[in-house]
N, CA, C and O atoms as a GROMACS GRO file, in nm:
protein
  512
    1UNK      N    1  -4.333   7.436   3.695
    1UNK     CA    2  -4.416   7.541   3.638
    1UNK      C    3  -4.519   7.480   3.544
    1UNK      O    4  -4.484   7.403   3.455
    2UNK      N    5  -4.645   7.512   3.564
    2UNK     CA    6  -4.749   7.459   3.478
    2UNK      C    7  -4.764   7.546   3.355
    2UNK      O    8  -4.747   7.668   3.360
    3UNK      N    9  -4.797   7.480   3.246
    3UNK     CA   10  -4.813   7.551   3.120
    3UNK      C   11  -4.960   7.583   3.100
    3UNK      O   12  -5.044   7.494   3.112
    4UNK      N   13  -4.994   7.708   3.071
    4UNK     CA   14  -5.131   7.751   3.052
    4UNK      C   15  -5.164   7.753   2.904
    4UNK      O   16  -5.087   7.806   2.824
    5UNK      N   17  -5.277   7.695   2.867
    5UNK     CA   18  -5.326   7.706   2.731
    5UNK      C   19  -5.421   7.825   2.729
    5UNK      O   20  -5.538   7.813   2.764
    6UNK      N   21  -5.369   7.940   2.689
    6UNK     CA   22  -5.443   8.066   2.696
    6UNK      C   23  -5.572   8.065   2.618
    6UNK      O   24  -5.663   8.143   2.649
    7UNK      N   25  -5.584   7.979   2.518
    7UNK     CA   26  -5.702   7.981   2.433
    7UNK      C   27  -5.793   7.860   2.455
    7UNK      O   28  -5.884   7.839   2.375
    8UNK      N   29  -5.772   7.781   2.561
    8UNK     CA   30  -5.857   7.665   2.587
    8UNK      C   31  -5.996   7.710   2.631
    8UNK      O   32  -6.018   7.827   2.664
    9UNK      N   33  -6.090   7.614   2.632
    9UNK     CA   34  -6.227   7.646   2.677
    9UNK      C   35  -6.228   7.697   2.820
    9UNK      O   36  -6.313   7.779   2.856
   10UNK      N   37  -6.133   7.651   2.903
   10UNK     CA   38  -6.126   7.694   3.042
   10UNK      C   39  -6.080   7.839   3.056
   10UNK      O   40  -6.121   7.909   3.149
   11UNK      N   41  -5.997   7.885   2.963
   11UNK     CA   42  -5.937   8.018   2.976
   11UNK      C   43  -5.996   8.121   2.880
   11UNK      O   44  -5.981   8.241   2.903
   12UNK      N   45  -6.062   8.077   2.774
   12UNK     CA   46  -6.108   8.172   2.672
   12UNK      C   47  -6.241   8.129   2.614
   12UNK      O   48  -6.277   8.011   2.616
   13UNK      N   49  -6.314   8.226   2.561
   13UNK     CA   50  -6.440   8.200   2.491
   13UNK      C   51  -6.412   8.197   2.341
   13UNK      O   52  -6.301   8.226   2.296
   14UNK      N   53  -6.515   8.162   2.264
   14UNK     CA   54  -6.502   8.168   2.119
   14UNK      C   55  -6.460   8.308   2.076
   14UNK      O   56  -6.371   8.323   1.993
   15UNK      N   57  -6.524   8.409   2.133
   15UNK     CA   58  -6.492   8.548   2.097
   15UNK      C   59  -6.349   8.584   2.128
   15UNK      O   60  -6.284   8.656   2.052
   16UNK      N   61  -6.297   8.535   2.241
   16UNK     CA   62  -6.157   8.559   2.276
   16UNK      C   63  -6.065   8.498   2.172
   16UNK      O   64  -5.968   8.561   2.130
   17UNK      N   65  -6.095   8.374   2.132
   17UNK     CA   66  -6.011   8.307   2.033
   17UNK      C   67  -6.019   8.376   1.898
   17UNK      O   68  -5.917   8.391   1.830
   18UNK      N   69  -6.138   8.419   1.860
   18UNK     CA   70  -6.155   8.490   1.733
   18UNK      C   71  -6.074   8.619   1.734
   18UNK      O   72  -6.000   8.648   1.639
   19UNK      N   73  -6.086   8.697   1.840
   19UNK     CA   74  -6.011   8.823   1.850
   19UNK      C   75  -5.861   8.796   1.852
   19UNK      O   76  -5.784   8.868   1.788
   20UNK      N   77  -5.818   8.694   1.926
   20UNK     CA   78  -5.676   8.661   1.933
   20UNK      C   79  -5.621   8.619   1.798
   20UNK      O   80  -5.512   8.660   1.760
   21UNK      N   81  -5.696   8.537   1.725
   21UNK     CA   82  -5.652   8.493   1.593
   21UNK      C   83  -5.647   8.610   1.494
   21UNK      O   84  -5.556   8.620   1.413
   22UNK      N   85  -5.748   8.697   1.504
   22UNK     CA   86  -5.750   8.815   1.415
   22UNK      C   87  -5.630   8.904   1.441
   22UNK      O   88  -5.564   8.949   1.348
   23UNK      N   89  -5.601   8.928   1.569
   23UNK     CA   90  -5.486   9.011   1.604
   23UNK      C   91  -5.356   8.945   1.562
   23UNK      O   92  -5.266   9.012   1.511
   24UNK      N   93  -5.344   8.814   1.582
   24UNK     CA   94  -5.223   8.741   1.542
   24UNK      C   95  -5.204   8.747   1.391
   24UNK      O   96  -5.091   8.743   1.342
   25UNK      N   97  -5.316   8.755   1.317
   25UNK     CA   98  -5.310   8.764   1.172
   25UNK      C   99  -5.280   8.906   1.125
   25UNK      O  100  -5.258   8.931   1.006
   26UNK      N  101  -5.279   9.000   1.220
   26UNK     CA  102  -5.249   9.139   1.185
   26UNK      C  103  -5.364   9.211   1.116
   26UNK      O  104  -5.341   9.304   1.039
   27UNK      N  105  -5.486   9.168   1.143
   27UNK     CA  106  -5.602   9.229   1.079
   27UNK      C  107  -5.681   9.315   1.176
   27UNK      O  108  -5.695   9.281   1.294
   28UNK      N  109  -5.732   9.426   1.127
   28UNK     CA  110  -5.824   9.509   1.203
   28UNK      C  111  -5.963   9.448   1.190
   28UNK      O  112  -5.990   9.372   1.097
   29UNK      N  113  -6.051   9.483   1.283
   29UNK     CA  114  -6.188   9.433   1.276
   29UNK      C  115  -6.252   9.471   1.143
   29UNK      O  116  -6.322   9.390   1.081
   30UNK      N  117  -6.230   9.594   1.099
   30UNK     CA  118  -6.291   9.639   0.974
   30UNK      C  119  -6.238   9.561   0.854
   30UNK      O  120  -6.314   9.533   0.761
   31UNK      N  121  -6.110   9.525   0.856
   31UNK     CA  122  -6.052   9.449   0.745
   31UNK      C  123  -6.111   9.308   0.738
   31UNK      O  124  -6.150   9.262   0.631
   32UNK      N  125  -6.118   9.242   0.853
   32UNK     CA  126  -6.171   9.106   0.855
   32UNK      C  127  -6.319   9.106   0.818
   32UNK      O  128  -6.365   9.020   0.743
   33UNK      N  129  -6.394   9.202   0.871
   33UNK     CA  130  -6.536   9.210   0.838
   33UNK      C  131  -6.556   9.228   0.688
   33UNK      O  132  -6.643   9.163   0.629
   34UNK      N  133  -6.477   9.315   0.626
   34UNK     CA  134  -6.489   9.338   0.482
   34UNK      C  135  -6.455   9.211   0.404
   34UNK      O  136  -6.523   9.179   0.306
   35UNK      N  137  -6.352   9.140   0.446
   35UNK     CA  138  -6.313   9.018   0.376
   35UNK      C  139  -6.421   8.910   0.389
   35UNK      O  140  -6.440   8.829   0.298
   36UNK      N  141  -6.490   8.908   0.502
   36UNK     CA  142  -6.597   8.810   0.525
   36UNK      C  143  -6.729   8.851   0.462
   36UNK      O  144  -6.818   8.768   0.443
   37UNK      N  145  -6.742   8.979   0.431
   37UNK     CA  146  -6.867   9.029   0.376
   37UNK      C  147  -6.974   9.048   0.483
   37UNK      O  148  -7.093   9.030   0.457
   38UNK      N  149  -6.930   9.085   0.606
   38UNK     CA  150  -7.024   9.112   0.714
   38UNK      C  151  -6.999   9.254   0.766
   38UNK      O  152  -6.896   9.315   0.736
   39UNK      N  153  -7.093   9.306   0.842
   39UNK     CA  154  -7.076   9.437   0.902
   39UNK      C  155  -6.977   9.428   1.018
   39UNK      O  156  -6.965   9.324   1.082
   40UNK      N  157  -6.907   9.538   1.044
   40UNK     CA  158  -6.813   9.542   1.156
   40UNK      C  159  -6.885   9.513   1.286
   40UNK      O  160  -6.832   9.445   1.374
   41UNK      N  161  -7.008   9.564   1.299
   41UNK     CA  162  -7.086   9.540   1.420
   41UNK      C  163  -7.110   9.390   1.443
   41UNK      O  164  -7.113   9.344   1.557
   42UNK      N  165  -7.127   9.317   1.334
   42UNK     CA  166  -7.148   9.172   1.344
   42UNK      C  167  -7.023   9.105   1.398
   42UNK      O  168  -7.030   9.021   1.488
   43UNK      N  169  -6.907   9.142   1.343
   43UNK     CA  170  -6.781   9.084   1.389
   43UNK      C  171  -6.756   9.120   1.536
   43UNK      O  172  -6.713   9.035   1.614
   44UNK      N  173  -6.785   9.242   1.573
   44UNK     CA  174  -6.768   9.284   1.713
   44UNK      C  175  -6.859   9.200   1.803
   44UNK      O  176  -6.817   9.159   1.911
   45UNK      N  177  -6.982   9.176   1.760
   45UNK     CA  178  -7.074   9.092   1.839
   45UNK      C  179  -7.019   8.951   1.855
   45UNK      O  180  -7.034   8.891   1.961
   46UNK      N  181  -6.956   8.897   1.750
   46UNK     CA  182  -6.894   8.764   1.761
   46UNK      C  183  -6.780   8.766   1.862
   46UNK      O  184  -6.768   8.677   1.946
   47UNK      N  185  -6.696   8.870   1.853
   47UNK     CA  186  -6.581   8.878   1.943
   47UNK      C  187  -6.622   8.900   2.088
   47UNK      O  188  -6.550   8.863   2.180
   48UNK      N  189  -6.739   8.961   2.109
   48UNK     CA  190  -6.788   8.984   2.245
   48UNK      C  191  -6.885   8.874   2.290
   48UNK      O  192  -6.950   8.886   2.394
   49UNK      N  193  -6.895   8.767   2.210
   49UNK     CA  194  -6.981   8.652   2.241
   49UNK      C  195  -7.128   8.690   2.255
   49UNK      O  196  -7.202   8.628   2.332
   50UNK      N  197  -7.171   8.791   2.180
   50UNK     CA  198  -7.312   8.830   2.181
   50UNK      C  199  -7.390   8.757   2.072
   50UNK      O  200  -7.511   8.738   2.083
   51UNK      N  201  -7.319   8.717   1.967
   51UNK     CA  202  -7.376   8.641   1.856
   51UNK      C  203  -7.273   8.539   1.812
   51UNK      O  204  -7.155   8.548   1.847
   52UNK      N  205  -7.318   8.441   1.735
   52UNK     CA  206  -7.228   8.339   1.681
   52UNK      C  207  -7.242   8.335   1.530
   52UNK      O  208  -7.353   8.348   1.478
   53UNK      N  209  -7.132   8.316   1.460
   53UNK     CA  210  -7.140   8.308   1.314
   53UNK      C  211  -7.201   8.174   1.270
   53UNK      O  212  -7.198   8.076   1.344
   54UNK      N  213  -7.255   8.173   1.151
   54UNK     CA  214  -7.307   8.050   1.092
   54UNK      C  215  -7.190   7.961   1.050
   54UNK      O  216  -7.076   8.006   1.045
   55UNK      N  217  -7.220   7.837   1.021
   55UNK     CA  218  -7.117   7.737   0.990
   55UNK      C  219  -7.030   7.779   0.873
   55UNK      O  220  -6.908   7.760   0.878
   56UNK      N  221  -7.089   7.834   0.767
   56UNK     CA  222  -7.008   7.873   0.652
   56UNK      C  223  -6.910   7.986   0.686
   56UNK      O  224  -6.799   7.990   0.634
   57UNK      N  225  -6.951   8.075   0.773
   57UNK     CA  226  -6.862   8.184   0.816
   57UNK      C  227  -6.752   8.130   0.908
   57UNK      O  228  -6.638   8.178   0.904
   58UNK      N  229  -6.785   8.031   0.990
   58UNK     CA  230  -6.682   7.970   1.076
   58UNK      C  231  -6.572   7.910   0.991
   58UNK      O  232  -6.453   7.927   1.020
   59UNK      N  233  -6.611   7.839   0.886
   59UNK     CA  234  -6.512   7.777   0.797
   59UNK      C  235  -6.426   7.884   0.730
   59UNK      O  236  -6.305   7.870   0.720
   60UNK      N  237  -6.490   7.991   0.685
   60UNK     CA  238  -6.415   8.100   0.623
   60UNK      C  239  -6.319   8.163   0.723
   60UNK      O  240  -6.204   8.192   0.690
   61UNK      N  241  -6.366   8.185   0.846
   61UNK     CA  242  -6.282   8.244   0.949
   61UNK      C  243  -6.158   8.160   0.975
   61UNK      O  244  -6.047   8.213   0.982
   62UNK      N  245  -6.177   8.030   0.990
   62UNK     CA  246  -6.061   7.945   1.020
   62UNK      C  247  -5.960   7.950   0.906
   62UNK      O  248  -5.840   7.956   0.931
   63UNK      N  249  -6.007   7.948   0.782
   63UNK     CA  250  -5.916   7.956   0.668
   63UNK      C  251  -5.845   8.089   0.658
   63UNK      O  252  -5.725   8.095   0.633
   64UNK      N  253  -5.919   8.197   0.678
   64UNK     CA  254  -5.862   8.330   0.665
   64UNK      C  255  -5.762   8.361   0.777
   64UNK      O  256  -5.664   8.432   0.756
   65UNK      N  257  -5.788   8.308   0.895
   65UNK     CA  258  -5.703   8.338   1.010
   65UNK      C  259  -5.592   8.235   1.029
   65UNK      O  260  -5.507   8.251   1.117
   66UNK      N  261  -5.592   8.131   0.948
   66UNK     CA  262  -5.488   8.030   0.955
   66UNK      C  263  -5.493   7.946   1.081
   66UNK      O  264  -5.390   7.906   1.134
   67UNK      N  265  -5.614   7.919   1.130
   67UNK     CA  266  -5.632   7.835   1.248
   67UNK      C  267  -5.728   7.722   1.212
   67UNK      O  268  -5.806   7.734   1.116
   68UNK      N  269  -5.724   7.614   1.288
   68UNK     CA  270  -5.816   7.504   1.261
   68UNK      C  271  -5.955   7.541   1.314
   68UNK      O  272  -5.969   7.620   1.406
   69UNK      N  273  -6.056   7.481   1.253
   69UNK     CA  274  -6.193   7.504   1.296
   69UNK      C  275  -6.211   7.457   1.440
   69UNK      O  276  -6.279   7.522   1.519
   70UNK      N  277  -6.151   7.343   1.474
   70UNK     CA  278  -6.164   7.294   1.612
   70UNK      C  279  -6.098   7.388   1.711
   70UNK      O  280  -6.149   7.406   1.822
   71UNK      N  281  -5.986   7.449   1.672
   71UNK     CA  282  -5.921   7.545   1.762
   71UNK      C  283  -6.013   7.666   1.785
   71UNK      O  284  -6.028   7.714   1.897
   72UNK      N  285  -6.072   7.713   1.677
   72UNK     CA  286  -6.159   7.830   1.687
   72UNK      C  287  -6.276   7.802   1.781
   72UNK      O  288  -6.318   7.889   1.857
   73UNK      N  289  -6.329   7.680   1.775
   73UNK     CA  290  -6.444   7.646   1.857
   73UNK      C  291  -6.408   7.605   2.000
   73UNK      O  292  -6.483   7.635   2.093
   74UNK      N  293  -6.294   7.537   2.017
   74UNK     CA  294  -6.263   7.479   2.149
   74UNK      C  295  -6.128   7.519   2.208
   74UNK      O  296  -6.106   7.503   2.328
   75UNK      N  297  -6.039   7.571   2.125
   75UNK     CA  298  -5.904   7.602   2.173
   75UNK      C  299  -5.808   7.486   2.156
   75UNK      O  300  -5.690   7.498   2.188
   76UNK      N  301  -5.857   7.372   2.106
   76UNK     CA  302  -5.773   7.255   2.083
   76UNK      C  303  -5.745   7.243   1.934
   76UNK      O  304  -5.836   7.251   1.853
   77UNK      N  305  -5.619   7.224   1.899
   77UNK     CA  306  -5.582   7.212   1.758
   77UNK      C  307  -5.486   7.322   1.719
   77UNK      O  308  -5.422   7.384   1.805
   78UNK      N  309  -5.476   7.346   1.589
   78UNK     CA  310  -5.380   7.445   1.537
   78UNK      C  311  -5.435   7.586   1.551
   78UNK      O  312  -5.538   7.621   1.492
   79UNK      N  313  -5.365   7.667   1.629
   79UNK     CA  314  -5.403   7.805   1.650
   79UNK      C  315  -5.279   7.893   1.652
   79UNK      O  316  -5.168   7.845   1.632
   80UNK      N  317  -5.297   8.022   1.677
   80UNK     CA  318  -5.182   8.113   1.683
   80UNK      C  319  -5.102   8.089   1.811
   80UNK      O  320  -5.146   8.017   1.900
   81UNK      N  321  -4.986   8.149   1.819
   81UNK     CA  322  -4.904   8.141   1.939
   81UNK      C  323  -4.978   8.204   2.055
   81UNK      O  324  -5.066   8.288   2.037
   82UNK      N  325  -4.941   8.163   2.175
   82UNK     CA  326  -5.001   8.224   2.293
   82UNK      C  327  -4.947   8.365   2.309
   82UNK      O  328  -4.839   8.396   2.258
   83UNK      N  329  -5.018   8.451   2.379
   83UNK     CA  330  -4.975   8.590   2.395
   83UNK      C  331  -4.832   8.599   2.447
   83UNK      O  332  -4.794   8.531   2.543
   84UNK      N  333  -4.754   8.683   2.383
   84UNK     CA  334  -4.617   8.706   2.426
   84UNK      C  335  -4.516   8.606   2.371
   84UNK      O  336  -4.396   8.625   2.388
   85UNK      N  337  -4.564   8.499   2.305
   85UNK     CA  338  -4.473   8.398   2.253
   85UNK      C  339  -4.424   8.428   2.112
   85UNK      O  340  -4.320   8.378   2.071
   86UNK      N  341  -4.498   8.508   2.038
   86UNK     CA  342  -4.465   8.532   1.898
   86UNK      C  343  -4.350   8.632   1.885
   86UNK      O  344  -4.349   8.736   1.951
   87UNK      N  345  -4.255   8.598   1.799
   87UNK     CA  346  -4.149   8.693   1.766
   87UNK      C  347  -4.206   8.793   1.668
   87UNK      O  348  -4.303   8.764   1.598
   88UNK      N  349  -4.148   8.911   1.663
   88UNK     CA  350  -4.195   9.013   1.569
   88UNK      C  351  -4.172   8.965   1.426
   88UNK      O  352  -4.062   8.920   1.391
   89UNK      N  353  -4.276   8.977   1.344
   89UNK     CA  354  -4.266   8.938   1.204
   89UNK      C  355  -4.227   9.061   1.124
   89UNK      O  356  -4.289   9.167   1.140
   90UNK      N  357  -4.125   9.049   1.038
   90UNK     CA  358  -4.088   9.165   0.957
   90UNK      C  359  -4.207   9.214   0.874
   90UNK      O  360  -4.292   9.136   0.832
   91UNK      N  361  -4.210   9.345   0.852
   91UNK     CA  362  -4.325   9.406   0.786
   91UNK      C  363  -4.349   9.350   0.646
   91UNK      O  364  -4.464   9.331   0.607
   92UNK      N  365  -4.243   9.324   0.569
   92UNK     CA  366  -4.262   9.272   0.434
   92UNK      C  367  -4.324   9.132   0.435
   92UNK      O  368  -4.405   9.100   0.348
   93UNK      N  369  -4.288   9.051   0.532
   93UNK     CA  370  -4.347   8.918   0.544
   93UNK      C  371  -4.492   8.929   0.590
   93UNK      O  372  -4.579   8.857   0.542
   94UNK      N  373  -4.517   9.019   0.683
   94UNK     CA  374  -4.652   9.042   0.730
   94UNK      C  375  -4.742   9.088   0.616
   94UNK      O  376  -4.857   9.046   0.607
   95UNK      N  377  -4.691   9.173   0.530
   95UNK     CA  378  -4.765   9.221   0.414
   95UNK      C  379  -4.797   9.106   0.320
   95UNK      O  380  -4.909   9.094   0.271
   96UNK      N  381  -4.698   9.021   0.296
   96UNK     CA  382  -4.720   8.904   0.209
   96UNK      C  383  -4.826   8.811   0.268
   96UNK      O  384  -4.912   8.761   0.196
   97UNK      N  385  -4.817   8.788   0.398
   97UNK     CA  386  -4.917   8.702   0.463
   97UNK      C  387  -5.056   8.762   0.450
   97UNK      O  388  -5.153   8.690   0.430
   98UNK      N  389  -5.066   8.893   0.462
   98UNK     CA  390  -5.194   8.961   0.446
   98UNK      C  391  -5.250   8.944   0.305
   98UNK      O  392  -5.369   8.922   0.286
   99UNK      N  393  -5.161   8.954   0.206
   99UNK     CA  394  -5.204   8.935   0.068
   99UNK      C  395  -5.250   8.792   0.043
   99UNK      O  396  -5.349   8.769  -0.027
  100UNK      N  397  -5.179   8.697   0.101
  100UNK     CA  398  -5.217   8.556   0.087
  100UNK      C  399  -5.354   8.533   0.148
  100UNK      O  400  -5.438   8.466   0.089
  101UNK      N  401  -5.377   8.589   0.267
  101UNK     CA  402  -5.508   8.574   0.332
  101UNK      C  403  -5.618   8.636   0.247
  101UNK      O  404  -5.727   8.581   0.236
  102UNK      N  405  -5.589   8.751   0.186
  102UNK     CA  406  -5.689   8.817   0.102
  102UNK      C  407  -5.722   8.731  -0.020
  102UNK      O  408  -5.839   8.718  -0.057
  103UNK      N  409  -5.621   8.672  -0.082
  103UNK     CA  410  -5.644   8.585  -0.198
  103UNK      C  411  -5.722   8.461  -0.154
  103UNK      O  412  -5.814   8.418  -0.224
  104UNK      N  413  -5.687   8.404  -0.038
  104UNK     CA  414  -5.759   8.287   0.013
  104UNK      C  415  -5.906   8.321   0.034
  104UNK      O  416  -5.994   8.241   0.001
  105UNK      N  417  -5.933   8.439   0.087
  105UNK     CA  418  -6.071   8.481   0.110
  105UNK      C  419  -6.146   8.494  -0.022
  105UNK      O  420  -6.260   8.449  -0.034
  106UNK      N  421  -6.081   8.555  -0.120
  106UNK     CA  422  -6.144   8.571  -0.251
  106UNK      C  423  -6.175   8.435  -0.312
  106UNK      O  424  -6.281   8.416  -0.371
  107UNK      N  425  -6.082   8.341  -0.299
  107UNK     CA  426  -6.104   8.206  -0.353
  107UNK      C  427  -6.223   8.141  -0.284
  107UNK      O  428  -6.307   8.079  -0.348
  108UNK      N  429  -6.229   8.154  -0.152
  108UNK     CA  430  -6.339   8.094  -0.078
  108UNK      C  431  -6.473   8.156  -0.118
  108UNK      O  432  -6.573   8.086  -0.133
  109UNK      N  433  -6.474   8.288  -0.136
  109UNK     CA  434  -6.597   8.356  -0.177
  109UNK      C  435  -6.638   8.314  -0.318
  109UNK      O  436  -6.757   8.293  -0.345
  110UNK      N  437  -6.541   8.301  -0.407
  110UNK     CA  438  -6.570   8.259  -0.544
  110UNK      C  439  -6.619   8.114  -0.548
  110UNK      O  440  -6.706   8.080  -0.627
  111UNK      N  441  -6.562   8.031  -0.462
  111UNK     CA  442  -6.606   7.892  -0.454
  111UNK      C  443  -6.749   7.884  -0.407
  111UNK      O  444  -6.828   7.806  -0.460
  112UNK      N  445  -6.783   7.965  -0.307
  112UNK     CA  446  -6.921   7.969  -0.258
  112UNK      C  447  -7.015   8.018  -0.369
  112UNK      O  448  -7.123   7.962  -0.387
  113UNK      N  449  -6.974   8.120  -0.442
  113UNK     CA  450  -7.055   8.173  -0.552
  113UNK      C  451  -7.071   8.069  -0.662
  113UNK      O  452  -7.180   8.054  -0.718
  114UNK      N  453  -6.964   7.997  -0.694
  114UNK     CA  454  -6.969   7.892  -0.795
  114UNK      C  455  -7.069   7.784  -0.755
  114UNK      O  456  -7.145   7.736  -0.838
  115UNK      N  457  -7.069   7.747  -0.629
  115UNK     CA  458  -7.164   7.648  -0.580
  115UNK      C  459  -7.308   7.696  -0.596
  115UNK      O  460  -7.396   7.618  -0.634
  116UNK      N  461  -7.332   7.824  -0.569
  116UNK     CA  462  -7.466   7.880  -0.583
  116UNK      C  463  -7.510   7.877  -0.730
  116UNK      O  464  -7.624   7.843  -0.761
  117UNK      N  465  -7.416   7.913  -0.820
  117UNK     CA  466  -7.448   7.912  -0.963
  117UNK      C  467  -7.475   7.771  -1.014
  117UNK      O  468  -7.567   7.750  -1.094
  118UNK      N  469  -7.397   7.674  -0.967
  118UNK     CA  470  -7.419   7.535  -1.007
  118UNK      C  471  -7.556   7.487  -0.961
  118UNK      O  472  -7.625   7.416  -1.034
  119UNK      N  473  -7.596   7.526  -0.840
  119UNK     CA  474  -7.726   7.488  -0.787
  119UNK      C  475  -7.837   7.546  -0.873
  119UNK      O  476  -7.935   7.479  -0.903
  120UNK      N  477  -7.822   7.673  -0.912
  120UNK     CA  478  -7.922   7.737  -0.998
  120UNK      C  479  -7.928   7.670  -1.135
  120UNK      O  480  -8.036   7.653  -1.191
  121UNK      N  481  -7.812   7.633  -1.190
  121UNK     CA  482  -7.806   7.568  -1.320
  121UNK      C  483  -7.876   7.432  -1.313
  121UNK      O  484  -7.953   7.397  -1.403
  122UNK      N  485  -7.850   7.356  -1.208
  122UNK     CA  486  -7.916   7.225  -1.194
  122UNK      C  487  -8.067   7.242  -1.186
  122UNK      O  488  -8.142   7.165  -1.246
  123UNK      N  489  -8.112   7.342  -1.111
  123UNK     CA  490  -8.256   7.366  -1.099
  123UNK      C  491  -8.315   7.405  -1.234
  123UNK      O  492  -8.424   7.360  -1.270
  124UNK      N  493  -8.244   7.490  -1.309
  124UNK     CA  494  -8.293   7.532  -1.441
  124UNK      C  495  -8.297   7.415  -1.538
  124UNK      O  496  -8.391   7.404  -1.617
  125UNK      N  497  -8.197   7.326  -1.533
  125UNK     CA  498  -8.195   7.211  -1.621
  125UNK      C  499  -8.306   7.112  -1.586
  125UNK      O  500  -8.365   7.049  -1.673
  126UNK      N  501  -8.333   7.102  -1.457
  126UNK     CA  502  -8.438   7.012  -1.411
  126UNK      C  503  -8.575   7.061  -1.458
  126UNK      O  504  -8.662   6.981  -1.494
  127UNK      N  505  -8.595   7.194  -1.457
  127UNK     CA  506  -8.722   7.254  -1.498
  127UNK      C  507  -8.739   7.250  -1.650
  127UNK      O  508  -8.852   7.251  -1.699
  128UNK      N  509  -8.629   7.246  -1.723
  128UNK     CA  510  -8.636   7.255  -1.870
  128UNK      C  511  -8.679   7.126  -1.935
  128UNK      O  512  -8.690   7.119  -2.057
   0.00000   0.00000   0.00000
């Protein structure tokens, strides 16, 4: 019996992997879009391979969904279980995982904001 890699480049697109990782993480499209700071329509376009996210959003997606960036792009690397392989996760653990993902997202957003502020400070110091 041959083993199928359901999320490989041969079997899935970027949008398929994004949708699969989101579902494995237990997130609705609206929840993930809100955490990323994008419109739901934008996330849907990514999942349907109509648009592609920018590099900074790709990094955020991989962190929030608990998958490697290479897996998200190619299907190779650390990703979620293949369909039908995952055991049911108890609701309390799923809730905790959701909270952890939300905190991770907030940290990533704050880190990005901190970088922007540092850049502005350097520019202001240079001008002064």
